[in-house]
C-alpha positions as CSV (number, residue, x, y, z in Angstrom):
1,M,-0.1,0.0,0.2
2,L,1.5,3.5,-1.0
3,L,0.6,5.0,2.3
4,D,2.8,2.3,3.9
5,E,5.8,2.9,1.5
6,I,5.4,6.9,2.6
7,K,6.1,6.2,6.2
8,R,9.0,3.2,5.1
9,Q,10.5,6.4,2.9
10,M,10.2,8.6,6.1
11,M,11.8,6.1,8.5
12,A,14.2,5.9,6.1
13,A,15.2,9.6,5.5
14,M,15.0,10.3,8.8
15,K,17.8,7.6,9.7
16,A,19.8,8.9,6.6
17,H,19.4,12.5,8.3
18,D,17.5,13.5,4.9
19,T,16.2,17.0,6.3
20,V,14.3,17.5,2.7
21,T,12.6,14.3,2.1
22,K,11.6,13.8,5.9
23,E,10.1,17.1,5.9
24,I,8.1,16.5,2.8
25,L,7.2,13.0,3.6
26,R,6.0,14.2,7.1
27,V,3.4,16.9,5.3
28,A,2.0,14.4,3.0
29,L,1.5,12.0,6.0
30,G,-0.1,14.9,7.9
31,E,-2.6,15.7,4.8
32,L,-3.3,12.0,4.5
33,S,-3.8,11.3,8.3
34,M,-6.6,14.3,8.1
35,A,-8.0,12.6,4.9
36,V,-8.4,9.2,6.5
37,E,-9.9,10.7,9.4
38,R,-12.5,12.4,7.1
39,A,-12.9,9.3,5.3
40,G,-13.8,7.4,8.9
41,G,-11.5,4.6,7.5
42,T,-8.7,3.9,5.3
43,L,-7.7,5.4,1.6
44,G,-6.5,3.4,-1.3
45,D,-4.0,4.3,-3.2
46,E,-5.8,6.1,-5.8
47,A,-6.8,8.7,-3.0
48,V,-3.0,8.5,-2.0
49,Q,-2.0,9.6,-4.9
50,G,-4.5,12.3,-5.4
51,M,-3.4,13.9,-2.4
52,L,0.2,13.7,-3.5
53,R,-0.5,15.2,-6.7
54,K,-2.1,18.1,-4.9
55,L,1.0,18.5,-2.9
56,V,3.3,18.0,-6.2
57,K,1.0,20.8,-7.9
58,S,1.0,23.2,-5.0
59,N,4.8,23.0,-4.7
60,Q,5.1,23.7,-8.6
61,D,2.9,26.8,-8.2
62,T,5.2,27.9,-5.0
63,L,8.3,27.4,-7.0
64,G,6.4,29.3,-9.9
65,L,6.6,32.5,-7.0
66,T,9.6,32.0,-5.1
67,V,12.8,33.9,-6.5
68,D,15.0,32.6,-3.4
69,P,17.4,30.3,-5.1
70,A,17.8,28.2,-2.0
71,Q,14.2,27.8,-1.2
72,Q,13.5,26.9,-5.4
73,E,16.1,24.0,-4.8
74,V,14.3,22.8,-1.6
75,L,10.8,22.8,-3.2
76,R,12.3,21.1,-6.7
77,K,14.0,18.0,-4.0
78,E,10.4,17.7,-2.6
79,I,8.7,17.6,-6.0
80,V,11.4,14.9,-6.9
81,V,10.5,12.8,-3.8
82,L,6.6,13.2,-4.5
83,E,6.9,12.3,-8.1
84,A,8.6,9.5,-7.4
85,L,5.9,8.0,-5.4
86,L,3.6,8.5,-8.2
87,P,3.0,6.1,-11.3
88,K,4.7,7.4,-14.4
89,T,2.5,9.2,-16.6
90,L,2.6,9.3,-20.2
91,G,3.6,12.4,-21.6
92,A,1.6,14.1,-24.8
93,D,3.3,12.6,-27.3
94,D,2.4,8.9,-25.9
95,I,-1.1,10.0,-25.8
96,V,-1.4,10.8,-29.1
97,A,0.0,7.4,-30.2
98,L,-2.4,5.7,-27.9
99,L,-5.5,7.2,-29.3
100,A,-4.4,6.3,-32.6
101,P,-7.5,3.6,-32.5
102,V,-9.9,6.3,-31.7
103,R,-8.3,9.1,-33.7
104,D,-11.2,9.5,-36.6
105,A,-13.5,9.9,-33.8
106,V,-11.4,12.7,-31.8
107,R,-11.2,14.9,-34.8
108,A,-14.7,14.3,-35.5
109,A,-16.4,15.5,-32.4
110,A,-17.9,18.7,-32.3
111,N,-15.5,20.6,-29.7
112,D,-12.4,20.1,-27.5
113,G,-14.5,19.2,-24.8
114,Q,-16.2,16.7,-26.7
115,A,-13.1,15.3,-28.1
116,T,-11.2,14.7,-24.6
117,G,-14.1,12.7,-23.4
118,V,-13.6,10.6,-26.0
119,A,-10.2,10.4,-25.7
120,M,-10.6,9.8,-21.9
121,K,-12.9,7.3,-22.5
122,H,-10.6,5.2,-24.6
123,L,-7.5,6.1,-22.2
124,K,-9.6,4.4,-19.6
125,T,-10.3,0.9,-21.0
126,T,-6.4,0.7,-21.4
127,G,-5.2,1.5,-18.0
128,A,-2.9,4.2,-18.9
129,V,-2.0,6.8,-16.1
130,V,-2.3,10.2,-17.5
131,Q,-2.6,13.7,-16.7
132,G,-5.7,15.9,-17.9
133,K,-3.3,18.4,-19.4
134,D,-1.5,16.4,-21.3
135,V,-4.9,14.4,-22.5
136,G,-5.9,18.0,-23.6
137,E,-2.6,18.9,-25.4
138,A,-2.9,15.3,-27.2
139,V,-5.9,16.2,-28.2
140,R,-5.6,19.5,-29.6
141,A,-2.3,18.1,-31.3
142,I,-4.7,15.3,-33.1
143,R,-7.3,18.0,-33.8
144,A,-5.0,20.4,-35.3
């Protein structure tokens, strides 16, 4: 379970005196603990991944606003730690290739929203791990 892996990695970071890794994993565990309490039970890996993606997004947003080079470096390291816990997602080019069987349906859709719906439906059947922004980029590339 992903939650157990986060705990293991935090303990390893503590033993290795890796402060950045330890602290970002401590933040992640705190967020996840609150979510578990709200849910009244346990969280599945999908929910944990969603929370980790939110933390990555938050750090990326903060990174874009930070001018202090030392703080930027810490944020980059934290993002790397969090992303390592997430399954690898396909990039827009890979998604375009994966959408080859439904390329005509994507092009025939009335607008980008409907085309994205067609694409997502197909991608879910393949079990591909994708980000919405990458799917949108792939759909726009196909429709161009």
